[in-house]
ZALUM-840491 format. One record per residue: residue number from 0; residue in three letters; chain; x, y, z of N, C-alpha, C in turn. Coordinates in Angstrom, 3 decimals. Example, Ala and Ser with C-alpha at 12.3 -4.5 7.8 and 13.67 -1.06 7.14 Angstrom:
# ZALUM-840491
node num->0	residu->ALA	chaine->A	nc1->13.190	nc2->-5.690	nc3->7.800	cac1->12.300	cac2->-4.500	cac3->7.800	cc1->13.200	cc2->-3.300	cc3->7.800
node num->1	residu->SER	chaine->A	nc1->12.850	nc2->-2.250	nc3->7.080	cac1->13.670	cac2->-1.060	cac3->7.140	cc1->12.900	cc2->0.030	cc3->7.870
END
This chain:
# ZALUM-840491
node num->0	residu->UNK	chaine->A	nc1->20.011	nc2->-10.967	nc3->-3.788	cac1->19.725	cac2->-10.601	cac3->-2.420	cc1->19.109	cc2->-11.731	cc3->-1.606
node num->1	residu->UNK	chaine->A	nc1->18.953	nc2->-12.752	nc3->-2.234	cac1->18.424	cac2->-14.063	cac3->-1.647	cc1->17.007	cc2->-13.781	cc3->-0.950
node num->2	residu->UNK	chaine->A	nc1->16.143	nc2->-13.080	nc3->-1.596	cac1->14.849	cac2->-12.793	cac3->-1.194	cc1->13.809	cc2->-13.423	cc3->-2.162
node num->3	residu->UNK	chaine->A	nc1->12.654	nc2->-13.662	nc3->-1.703	cac1->11.562	cac2->-14.129	cac3->-2.547	cc1->11.130	cc2->-12.979	cc3->-3.500
node num->4	residu->UNK	chaine->A	nc1->10.883	nc2->-13.224	nc3->-4.765	cac1->10.496	cac2->-12.203	cac3->-5.712	cc1->9.031	cc2->-11.839	cc3->-5.327
node num->5	residu->UNK	chaine->A	nc1->8.762	nc2->-10.575	nc3->-5.495	cac1->7.412	cac2->-9.928	cac3->-5.117	cc1->6.586	cc2->-9.725	cc3->-6.364
node num->6	residu->UNK	chaine->A	nc1->7.109	nc2->-10.016	nc3->-7.556	cac1->6.338	cac2->-9.869	cac3->-8.731	cc1->6.076	cc2->-8.461	cc3->-9.183
node num->7	residu->UNK	chaine->A	nc1->6.819	nc2->-7.429	nc3->-8.666	cac1->6.651	cac2->-6.095	cac3->-8.992	cc1->7.566	cc2->-5.726	cc3->-10.251
node num->8	residu->UNK	chaine->A	nc1->7.010	nc2->-5.467	nc3->-11.311	cac1->7.787	cac2->-5.050	cac3->-12.521	cc1->7.015	cc2->-3.950	cc3->-13.172
node num->9	residu->UNK	chaine->A	nc1->7.899	nc2->-3.292	nc3->-13.865	cac1->7.315	cac2->-2.163	cac3->-14.719	cc1->8.010	cc2->-2.242	cc3->-16.071
node num->10	residu->UNK	chaine->A	nc1->7.378	nc2->-1.795	nc3->-17.062	cac1->8.034	cac2->-1.827	cac3->-18.317	cc1->7.554	cc2->-0.698	cc3->-19.255
node num->11	residu->UNK	chaine->A	nc1->8.430	nc2->0.077	nc3->-19.803	cac1->8.132	cac2->1.081	cac3->-20.723	cc1->8.533	cc2->0.534	cc3->-22.022
node num->12	residu->UNK	chaine->A	nc1->7.933	nc2->0.910	nc3->-23.072	cac1->8.129	cac2->0.417	cac3->-24.444	cc1->9.586	cc2->0.838	cc3->-24.945
node num->13	residu->UNK	chaine->A	nc1->10.104	nc2->1.904	nc3->-24.485	cac1->11.426	cac2->2.243	cac3->-24.825	cc1->12.545	cc2->1.680	cc3->-24.061
node num->14	residu->UNK	chaine->A	nc1->12.203	nc2->0.992	nc3->-22.943	cac1->13.280	cac2->0.350	cac3->-22.093	cc1->12.805	cc2->-1.146	cc3->-21.868
node num->15	residu->UNK	chaine->A	nc1->13.655	nc2->-1.786	nc3->-21.125	cac1->13.336	cac2->-3.165	cac3->-20.696	cc1->12.544	cc2->-3.216	cc3->-19.382
node num->16	residu->UNK	chaine->A	nc1->12.359	nc2->-4.355	nc3->-18.924	cac1->11.594	cac2->-4.535	cac3->-17.642	cc1->12.511	cc2->-4.090	cc3->-16.424
node num->17	residu->UNK	chaine->A	nc1->11.823	nc2->-3.302	nc3->-15.527	cac1->12.617	cac2->-2.676	cac3->-14.321	cc1->11.734	cc2->-3.065	cc3->-13.112
node num->18	residu->UNK	chaine->A	nc1->12.333	nc2->-3.011	nc3->-11.937	cac1->11.550	cac2->-3.177	cac3->-10.734	cc1->10.776	cc2->-1.778	cc3->-10.596
node num->19	residu->UNK	chaine->A	nc1->9.565	nc2->-1.981	nc3->-10.181	cac1->8.738	cac2->-0.723	cac3->-9.951	cc1->7.330	cc2->-1.084	cc3->-9.701
node num->20	residu->UNK	chaine->A	nc1->6.579	nc2->-0.098	nc3->-9.271	cac1->5.231	cac2->-0.369	cac3->-8.741	cc1->4.297	cc2->-0.695	cc3->-9.912
node num->21	residu->UNK	chaine->A	nc1->3.320	nc2->-1.546	nc3->-9.657	cac1->2.263	cac2->-1.837	cac3->-10.608	cc1->0.898	cc2->-1.568	cc3->-10.059
node num->22	residu->UNK	chaine->A	nc1->0.784	nc2->-1.837	nc3->-8.774	cac1->-0.493	cac2->-1.553	cac3->-8.167	cc1->-0.324	cc2->-0.701	cc3->-6.865
node num->23	residu->UNK	chaine->A	nc1->-1.078	nc2->0.280	nc3->-6.799	cac1->-1.056	cac2->1.272	cac3->-5.654	cc1->-2.434	cc2->1.195	cc3->-4.962
node num->24	residu->UNK	chaine->A	nc1->-2.550	nc2->0.844	nc3->-3.695	cac1->-3.812	cac2->0.662	cac3->-3.069	cc1->-3.757	cc2->1.638	cc3->-1.867
node num->25	residu->UNK	chaine->A	nc1->-4.786	nc2->2.625	nc3->-1.893	cac1->-4.828	cac2->3.607	cac3->-0.897	cc1->-5.808	cc2->3.094	cc3->0.156
node num->26	residu->UNK	chaine->A	nc1->-5.490	nc2->3.180	nc3->1.364	cac1->-6.422	cac2->2.948	cac3->2.471	cc1->-7.032	cc2->4.252	cc3->2.921
node num->27	residu->UNK	chaine->A	nc1->-8.423	nc2->4.363	nc3->2.769	cac1->-9.077	cac2->5.546	cac3->3.110	cc1->-10.528	cc2->5.165	cc3->3.588
node num->28	residu->UNK	chaine->A	nc1->-11.126	nc2->6.149	nc3->4.268	cac1->-12.473	cac2->5.873	cac3->4.676	cc1->-13.344	cc2->5.514	cc3->3.529
node num->29	residu->UNK	chaine->A	nc1->-14.202	nc2->4.664	nc3->3.629	cac1->-14.971	cac2->3.993	cac3->2.585	cc1->-16.530	cc2->4.204	cc3->2.708
node num->30	residu->UNK	chaine->A	nc1->-17.117	nc2->4.459	nc3->1.614	cac1->-18.596	cac2->4.483	cac3->1.560	cc1->-19.113	cc2->3.113	cc3->1.028
node num->31	residu->UNK	chaine->A	nc1->-20.221	nc2->2.604	nc3->1.431	cac1->-20.725	cac2->1.278	cac3->0.889	cc1->-20.966	cc2->1.226	cc3->-0.606
node num->32	residu->UNK	chaine->A	nc1->-21.534	nc2->2.316	nc3->-1.104	cac1->-21.901	cac2->2.323	cac3->-2.567	cc1->-21.726	cc2->3.658	cc3->-3.014
node num->33	residu->UNK	chaine->A	nc1->-21.988	nc2->3.960	nc3->-4.336	cac1->-21.789	cac2->5.245	cac3->-4.903	cc1->-22.872	cc2->6.252	cc3->-4.354
node num->34	residu->UNK	chaine->A	nc1->-24.111	nc2->5.732	nc3->-4.090	cac1->-25.180	cac2->6.623	cac3->-3.581	cc1->-24.731	cc2->7.073	cc3->-2.235
node num->35	residu->UNK	chaine->A	nc1->-24.153	nc2->6.201	nc3->-1.385	cac1->-23.740	cac2->6.624	cac3->-0.034	cc1->-22.650	cc2->7.627	cc3->-0.148
node num->36	residu->UNK	chaine->A	nc1->-21.735	nc2->7.426	nc3->-1.048	cac1->-20.712	cac2->8.425	cac3->-1.083	cc1->-21.158	cc2->9.802	cc3->-1.574
node num->37	residu->UNK	chaine->A	nc1->-22.101	nc2->9.906	nc3->-2.525	cac1->-22.651	cac2->11.126	cac3->-2.900	cc1->-23.504	cc2->11.742	cc3->-1.794
node num->38	residu->UNK	chaine->A	nc1->-24.219	nc2->10.960	nc3->-1.047	cac1->-25.040	cac2->11.353	cac3->0.086	cc1->-24.124	cc2->11.961	cc3->1.090
node num->39	residu->UNK	chaine->A	nc1->-23.041	nc2->11.290	nc3->1.504	cac1->-22.041	cac2->11.823	cac3->2.544	cc1->-21.360	cc2->13.107	cc3->2.183
node num->40	residu->UNK	chaine->A	nc1->-20.955	nc2->13.179	nc3->0.797	cac1->-20.290	cac2->14.427	cac3->0.410	cc1->-21.296	cc2->15.588	cc3->0.338
node num->41	residu->UNK	chaine->A	nc1->-22.564	nc2->15.326	nc3->-0.182	cac1->-23.581	cac2->16.302	cac3->-0.086	cc1->-23.676	cc2->17.136	cc3->-1.354
node num->42	residu->UNK	chaine->A	nc1->-22.571	nc2->17.809	nc3->-1.716	cac1->-22.607	cac2->18.762	cac3->-2.845	cc1->-21.241	cc2->18.678	cc3->-3.627
node num->43	residu->UNK	chaine->A	nc1->-21.387	nc2->18.547	nc3->-4.934	cac1->-20.243	cac2->18.551	cac3->-5.648	cc1->-20.532	cc2->18.119	cc3->-7.215
node num->44	residu->UNK	chaine->A	nc1->-19.548	nc2->17.652	nc3->-7.831	cac1->-19.712	cac2->17.095	cac3->-9.120	cc1->-19.089	cc2->15.751	cc3->-9.189
node num->45	residu->UNK	chaine->A	nc1->-19.701	nc2->14.848	nc3->-9.915	cac1->-19.295	cac2->13.373	cac3->-10.102	cc1->-18.642	cc2->13.328	cc3->-11.581
node num->46	residu->UNK	chaine->A	nc1->-17.372	nc2->12.971	nc3->-11.551	cac1->-16.694	cac2->12.876	cac3->-12.806	cc1->-16.343	cc2->11.339	cc3->-12.969
node num->47	residu->UNK	chaine->A	nc1->-16.753	nc2->10.742	nc3->-14.142	cac1->-16.499	cac2->9.328	cac3->-14.275	cc1->-15.430	cc2->9.115	cc3->-15.334
node num->48	residu->UNK	chaine->A	nc1->-15.013	nc2->10.151	nc3->-16.068	cac1->-13.969	cac2->10.014	cac3->-17.071	cc1->-13.312	cc2->11.358	cc3->-17.334
node num->49	residu->UNK	chaine->A	nc1->-12.001	nc2->11.386	nc3->-17.626	cac1->-11.298	cac2->12.477	cac3->-18.031	cc1->-10.520	cc2->12.258	cc3->-19.200
node num->50	residu->UNK	chaine->A	nc1->-10.239	nc2->13.186	nc3->-20.050	cac1->-9.461	cac2->13.290	cac3->-21.243	cc1->-8.199	cc2->14.120	cc3->-20.983
node num->51	residu->UNK	chaine->A	nc1->-7.101	nc2->13.742	nc3->-21.371	cac1->-5.874	cac2->14.440	cac3->-21.379	cc1->-4.882	cc2->14.157	cc3->-20.196
node num->52	residu->UNK	chaine->A	nc1->-5.256	nc2->13.125	nc3->-19.432	cac1->-4.445	cac2->12.764	cac3->-18.367	cc1->-2.944	cc2->12.458	cc3->-18.696
node num->53	residu->UNK	chaine->A	nc1->-2.825	nc2->11.935	nc3->-19.890	cac1->-1.533	cac2->11.653	cac3->-20.438	cc1->-0.560	cc2->12.822	cc3->-20.628
node num->54	residu->UNK	chaine->A	nc1->-1.136	nc2->13.993	nc3->-20.552	cac1->-0.347	cac2->15.155	cac3->-20.850	cc1->0.040	cc2->15.822	cc3->-19.540
node num->55	residu->UNK	chaine->A	nc1->-0.398	nc2->15.294	nc3->-18.432	cac1->-0.067	cac2->15.828	cac3->-17.031	cc1->1.454	cc2->15.888	cc3->-16.840
node num->56	residu->UNK	chaine->A	nc1->1.943	nc2->16.764	nc3->-15.968	cac1->3.415	cac2->16.875	cac3->-15.849	cc1->3.852	cc2->15.923	cc3->-14.638
node num->57	residu->UNK	chaine->A	nc1->4.546	nc2->14.876	nc3->-14.911	cac1->4.959	cac2->13.933	cac3->-13.947	cc1->5.992	cc2->14.410	cc3->-12.882
node num->58	residu->UNK	chaine->A	nc1->6.735	nc2->15.468	nc3->-13.316	cac1->7.727	cac2->16.126	cac3->-12.393	cc1->7.039	cc2->16.977	cc3->-11.351
node num->59	residu->UNK	chaine->A	nc1->6.158	nc2->17.757	nc3->-11.774	cac1->5.501	cac2->18.753	cac3->-10.854	cc1->4.189	cc2->18.213	cc3->-10.183
node num->60	residu->UNK	chaine->A	nc1->3.482	nc2->17.168	nc3->-10.919	cac1->2.259	cac2->16.814	cac3->-10.548	cc1->1.174	cc2->17.671	cc3->-11.028
node num->61	residu->UNK	chaine->A	nc1->1.411	nc2->18.705	nc3->-11.879	cac1->0.471	cac2->19.558	cac3->-12.434	cc1->-0.439	cc2->18.863	cc3->-13.394
node num->62	residu->UNK	chaine->A	nc1->-1.710	nc2->18.965	nc3->-13.287	cac1->-2.576	cac2->18.366	cac3->-14.314	cc1->-3.663	cc2->19.315	cc3->-14.837
node num->63	residu->UNK	chaine->A	nc1->-4.029	nc2->19.177	nc3->-16.010	cac1->-5.194	cac2->19.977	cac3->-16.544	cc1->-5.937	cc2->19.025	cc3->-17.454
node num->64	residu->UNK	chaine->A	nc1->-7.119	nc2->18.586	nc3->-17.132	cac1->-7.813	cac2->17.596	cac3->-17.883	cc1->-9.207	cc2->18.147	cc3->-18.115
node num->65	residu->UNK	chaine->A	nc1->-9.891	nc2->17.471	nc3->-18.962	cac1->-11.349	cac2->17.743	cac3->-19.384	cc1->-12.194	cc2->16.592	cc3->-19.058
node num->66	residu->UNK	chaine->A	nc1->-13.273	nc2->16.821	nc3->-18.408	cac1->-14.324	cac2->15.711	cac3->-18.165	cc1->-15.430	cc2->15.977	cc3->-19.278
node num->67	residu->UNK	chaine->A	nc1->-15.552	nc2->15.053	nc3->-20.199	cac1->-16.618	cac2->15.341	cac3->-21.295	cc1->-18.011	cc2->15.540	cc3->-20.710
node num->68	residu->UNK	chaine->A	nc1->-18.268	nc2->14.879	nc3->-19.551	cac1->-19.577	cac2->15.106	cac3->-18.887	cc1->-19.323	cc2->14.978	cc3->-17.414
node num->69	residu->UNK	chaine->A	nc1->-20.007	nc2->15.834	nc3->-16.622	cac1->-19.909	cac2->15.638	cac3->-15.151	cc1->-21.378	cc2->15.822	cc3->-14.574
node num->70	residu->UNK	chaine->A	nc1->-21.644	nc2->15.182	nc3->-13.513	cac1->-22.946	cac2->15.107	cac3->-12.985	cc1->-22.933	cc2->15.992	cc3->-11.671
node num->71	residu->UNK	chaine->A	nc1->-23.859	nc2->16.910	nc3->-11.623	cac1->-23.816	cac2->17.842	cac3->-10.540	cc1->-24.813	cc2->17.234	cc3->-9.498
node num->72	residu->UNK	chaine->A	nc1->-24.361	nc2->17.224	nc3->-8.164	cac1->-25.347	cac2->16.876	cac3->-7.173	cc1->-25.305	cc2->17.780	cc3->-6.000
node num->73	residu->UNK	chaine->A	nc1->-26.391	nc2->17.970	nc3->-5.330	cac1->-26.626	cac2->18.813	cac3->-4.226	cc1->-27.507	cc2->18.211	cc3->-3.241
node num->74	residu->UNK	chaine->A	nc1->-27.131	nc2->18.217	nc3->-1.924	cac1->-28.059	cac2->17.552	cac3->-0.941	cc1->-28.155	cc2->16.107	cc3->-1.133
node num->75	residu->UNK	chaine->A	nc1->-27.030	nc2->15.536	nc3->-1.750	cac1->-26.977	cac2->14.157	cac3->-1.991	cc1->-27.769	cc2->13.675	cc3->-3.175
node num->76	residu->UNK	chaine->A	nc1->-28.423	nc2->14.580	nc3->-3.948	cac1->-29.339	cac2->14.228	cac3->-5.055	cc1->-28.782	cc2->14.705	cc3->-6.347
node num->77	residu->UNK	chaine->A	nc1->-28.853	nc2->13.949	nc3->-7.469	cac1->-28.517	cac2->14.423	cac3->-8.668	cc1->-29.354	cc2->15.513	cc3->-9.178
node num->78	residu->UNK	chaine->A	nc1->-28.842	nc2->16.692	nc3->-9.557	cac1->-29.590	cac2->17.865	cac3->-10.045	cc1->-29.391	cc2->18.149	cc3->-11.494
node num->79	residu->UNK	chaine->A	nc1->-28.377	nc2->17.647	nc3->-12.163	cac1->-28.222	cac2->17.961	cac3->-13.516	cc1->-26.823	cc2->17.445	cc3->-14.127
node num->80	residu->UNK	chaine->A	nc1->-26.482	nc2->17.882	nc3->-15.231	cac1->-25.204	cac2->17.419	cac3->-15.810	cc1->-24.620	cc2->18.645	cc3->-16.567
node num->81	residu->UNK	chaine->A	nc1->-23.410	nc2->18.657	nc3->-16.787	cac1->-22.799	cac2->19.712	cac3->-17.613	cc1->-21.658	cc2->19.063	cc3->-18.568
node num->82	residu->UNK	chaine->A	nc1->-21.420	nc2->19.643	nc3->-19.727	cac1->-20.620	cac2->19.254	cac3->-20.666	cc1->-19.220	cc2->19.913	cc3->-20.616
node num->83	residu->UNK	chaine->A	nc1->-18.121	nc2->19.328	nc3->-20.841	cac1->-16.862	cac2->19.986	cac3->-20.913	cc1->-16.363	cc2->20.764	cc3->-19.641
node num->84	residu->UNK	chaine->A	nc1->-16.247	nc2->19.909	nc3->-18.537	cac1->-15.723	cac2->20.485	cac3->-17.299	cc1->-14.211	cc2->20.439	cc3->-17.338
node num->85	residu->UNK	chaine->A	nc1->-13.470	nc2->21.590	nc3->-17.023	cac1->-12.071	cac2->21.452	cac3->-16.924	cc1->-11.686	cc2->21.328	cc3->-15.509
node num->86	residu->UNK	chaine->A	nc1->-10.693	nc2->20.434	nc3->-15.214	cac1->-10.202	cac2->20.105	cac3->-13.828	cc1->-8.641	cc2->20.435	cc3->-13.889
node num->87	residu->UNK	chaine->A	nc1->-8.200	nc2->21.286	nc3->-12.987	cac1->-6.848	cac2->21.536	cac3->-12.758	cc1->-6.288	cc2->21.454	cc3->-11.385
node num->88	residu->UNK	chaine->A	nc1->-5.109	nc2->21.206	nc3->-11.178	cac1->-4.523	cac2->21.141	cac3->-9.831	cc1->-3.229	cc2->20.446	cc3->-9.835
node num->89	residu->UNK	chaine->A	nc1->-2.762	nc2->20.093	nc3->-8.575	cac1->-1.533	cac2->19.347	cac3->-8.277	cc1->-1.972	cc2->17.962	cc3->-7.754
node num->90	residu->UNK	chaine->A	nc1->-1.371	nc2->16.892	nc3->-8.448	cac1->-1.849	cac2->15.634	cac3->-7.998	cc1->-1.421	cc2->15.339	cc3->-6.460
node num->91	residu->UNK	chaine->A	nc1->-0.354	nc2->15.957	nc3->-6.022	cac1->-0.086	cac2->15.762	cac3->-4.565	cc1->-1.095	cc2->16.394	cc3->-3.691
node num->92	residu->UNK	chaine->A	nc1->-1.613	nc2->17.487	nc3->-4.123	cac1->-2.751	cac2->18.110	cac3->-3.319	cc1->-3.959	cc2->17.276	cc3->-3.369
node num->93	residu->UNK	chaine->A	nc1->-4.169	nc2->16.687	nc3->-4.591	cac1->-5.315	cac2->15.759	cac3->-4.533	cc1->-5.316	cc2->14.573	cc3->-3.607
node num->94	residu->UNK	chaine->A	nc1->-4.155	nc2->14.041	nc3->-3.495	cac1->-3.913	cac2->12.927	cac3->-2.563	cc1->-3.992	cc2->13.518	cc3->-1.079
node num->95	residu->UNK	chaine->A	nc1->-3.610	nc2->14.616	nc3->-0.820	cac1->-3.827	cac2->15.160	cac3->0.570	cc1->-5.191	cc2->15.600	cc3->0.915
node num->96	residu->UNK	chaine->A	nc1->-6.021	nc2->15.674	nc3->-0.093	cac1->-7.426	cac2->16.141	cac3->0.128	cc1->-8.500	cc2->15.136	cc3->-0.091
node num->97	residu->UNK	chaine->A	nc1->-8.057	nc2->13.769	nc3->-0.043	cac1->-9.157	cac2->12.784	cac3->-0.212	cc1->-10.043	cc2->12.792	cc3->1.058
node num->98	residu->UNK	chaine->A	nc1->-11.401	nc2->12.807	nc3->0.756	cac1->-12.384	cac2->12.909	cac3->1.865	cc1->-12.822	cc2->11.438	cc3->2.063
node num->99	residu->UNK	chaine->A	nc1->-13.114	nc2->10.668	nc3->1.017	cac1->-13.821	cac2->9.447	cac3->1.142	cc1->-13.618	cc2->8.652	cc3->-0.244
node num->100	residu->UNK	chaine->A	nc1->-13.651	nc2->7.338	nc3->0.004	cac1->-13.548	cac2->6.500	cac3->-1.242	cc1->-14.597	cc2->5.434	cc3->-1.178
node num->101	residu->UNK	chaine->A	nc1->-14.599	nc2->4.599	nc3->-2.106	cac1->-15.477	cac2->3.485	cac3->-2.151	cc1->-16.589	cc2->3.584	cc3->-3.216
node num->102	residu->UNK	chaine->A	nc1->-17.745	nc2->3.098	nc3->-2.932	cac1->-18.899	cac2->3.167	cac3->-3.860	cc1->-18.744	cc2->2.269	cc3->-5.042
node num->103	residu->UNK	chaine->A	nc1->-17.944	nc2->1.228	nc3->-4.822	cac1->-17.808	cac2->0.266	cac3->-5.964	cc1->-16.548	cc2->0.535	cc3->-6.692
node num->104	residu->UNK	chaine->A	nc1->-16.108	nc2->-0.310	nc3->-7.483	cac1->-14.786	cac2->-0.179	cac3->-8.288	cc1->-15.073	cc2->-0.259	cc3->-9.708
node num->105	residu->UNK	chaine->A	nc1->-14.314	nc2->0.439	nc3->-10.434	cac1->-14.391	cac2->0.413	cac3->-11.932	cc1->-13.089	cc2->-0.083	cc3->-12.516
node num->106	residu->UNK	chaine->A	nc1->-13.113	nc2->-0.660	nc3->-13.628	cac1->-11.824	cac2->-1.035	cac3->-14.246	cc1->-11.801	cc2->-0.376	cc3->-15.672
node num->107	residu->UNK	chaine->A	nc1->-10.674	nc2->0.433	nc3->-15.871	cac1->-10.562	cac2->1.043	cac3->-17.151	cc1->-9.131	cc2->0.548	cc3->-17.574
node num->108	residu->UNK	chaine->A	nc1->-8.994	nc2->-0.349	nc3->-18.542	cac1->-7.771	cac2->-0.862	cac3->-19.075	cc1->-7.246	cc2->-1.686	cc3->-17.881
node num->109	residu->UNK	chaine->A	nc1->-5.959	nc2->-1.443	nc3->-17.386	cac1->-5.325	cac2->-2.144	cac3->-16.325	cc1->-5.572	cc2->-1.455	cc3->-15.047
node num->110	residu->UNK	chaine->A	nc1->-6.229	nc2->-0.368	nc3->-15.002	cac1->-6.484	cac2->0.392	cac3->-13.755	cc1->-7.800	cc2->-0.104	cc3->-13.140
node num->111	residu->UNK	chaine->A	nc1->-7.781	nc2->-0.479	nc3->-11.877	cac1->-8.968	cac2->-0.815	cac3->-11.087	cc1->-8.998	cc2->0.163	cc3->-9.880
node num->112	residu->UNK	chaine->A	nc1->-9.977	nc2->0.922	nc3->-9.737	cac1->-10.064	cac2->1.927	cac3->-8.723	cc1->-11.473	cc2->2.165	cc3->-8.249
node num->113	residu->UNK	chaine->A	nc1->-11.572	nc2->2.592	nc3->-6.984	cac1->-12.948	cac2->2.940	cac3->-6.476	cc1->-13.149	cc2->4.431	cc3->-6.781
node num->114	residu->UNK	chaine->A	nc1->-14.424	nc2->4.905	nc3->-6.584	cac1->-14.692	cac2->6.276	cac3->-6.661	cc1->-13.980	cc2->6.927	cc3->-5.479
node num->115	residu->UNK	chaine->A	nc1->-13.544	nc2->8.152	nc3->-5.667	cac1->-12.821	cac2->8.870	cac3->-4.656	cc1->-13.332	cc2->10.224	cc3->-4.556
node num->116	residu->UNK	chaine->A	nc1->-13.785	nc2->10.748	nc3->-3.359	cac1->-14.223	cac2->12.200	cac3->-3.198	cc1->-13.029	cc2->12.974	cc3->-2.706
node num->117	residu->UNK	chaine->A	nc1->-12.799	nc2->14.056	nc3->-3.481	cac1->-11.611	cac2->14.930	cac3->-3.036	cc1->-12.135	cc2->16.389	cc3->-3.088
node num->118	residu->UNK	chaine->A	nc1->-11.512	nc2->17.256	nc3->-2.334	cac1->-11.770	cac2->18.689	cac3->-2.464	cc1->-10.502	cc2->19.413	cc3->-2.901
node num->119	residu->UNK	chaine->A	nc1->-10.664	nc2->20.598	nc3->-3.293	cac1->-9.499	cac2->21.438	cac3->-3.652	cc1->-9.031	cc2->21.323	cc3->-5.124
node num->120	residu->UNK	chaine->A	nc1->-9.848	nc2->20.713	nc3->-6.020	cac1->-9.490	cac2->20.630	cac3->-7.396	cc1->-10.199	cc2->21.847	cc3->-8.044
node num->121	residu->UNK	chaine->A	nc1->-9.560	nc2->22.513	nc3->-8.882	cac1->-10.069	cac2->23.663	cac3->-9.569	cc1->-11.055	cc2->23.257	cc3->-10.765
node num->122	residu->UNK	chaine->A	nc1->-12.230	nc2->23.630	nc3->-10.657	cac1->-13.239	cac2->23.258	cac3->-11.636	cc1->-13.559	cc2->24.513	cc3->-12.531
node num->123	residu->UNK	chaine->A	nc1->-13.425	nc2->24.246	nc3->-13.793	cac1->-13.807	cac2->25.337	cac3->-14.833	cc1->-14.929	cc2->24.902	cc3->-15.591
node num->124	residu->UNK	chaine->A	nc1->-16.001	nc2->25.685	nc3->-15.551	cac1->-17.278	cac2->25.223	cac3->-16.295	cc1->-17.263	cc2->25.952	cc3->-17.582
END
């Protein structure tokens, strides 16, 4: 195609290298730090880790994961924590219900992401 390469490649272990996305960057309203994000949201749960994301349905976007620990906040203040919180929903709905992002970035493996505040995720305590 006589164009400069963009360096976008994807590889699954069962196949060779293909053209595909590697980095997805969402532009969204941002908080300066995690405390600002929690303060702006006001009330909710803070989830730092989920288990079971690999079993989500990529065709429908349906997910059902467990957060081993979630931190409960109200009025922008941490009021406690709970163990084994279930989270379910559709990933497309999550993307449409992003309220705020930012609060610093975390790296887990190859994923680098900010904290993101969303609404509309089903929470099972």
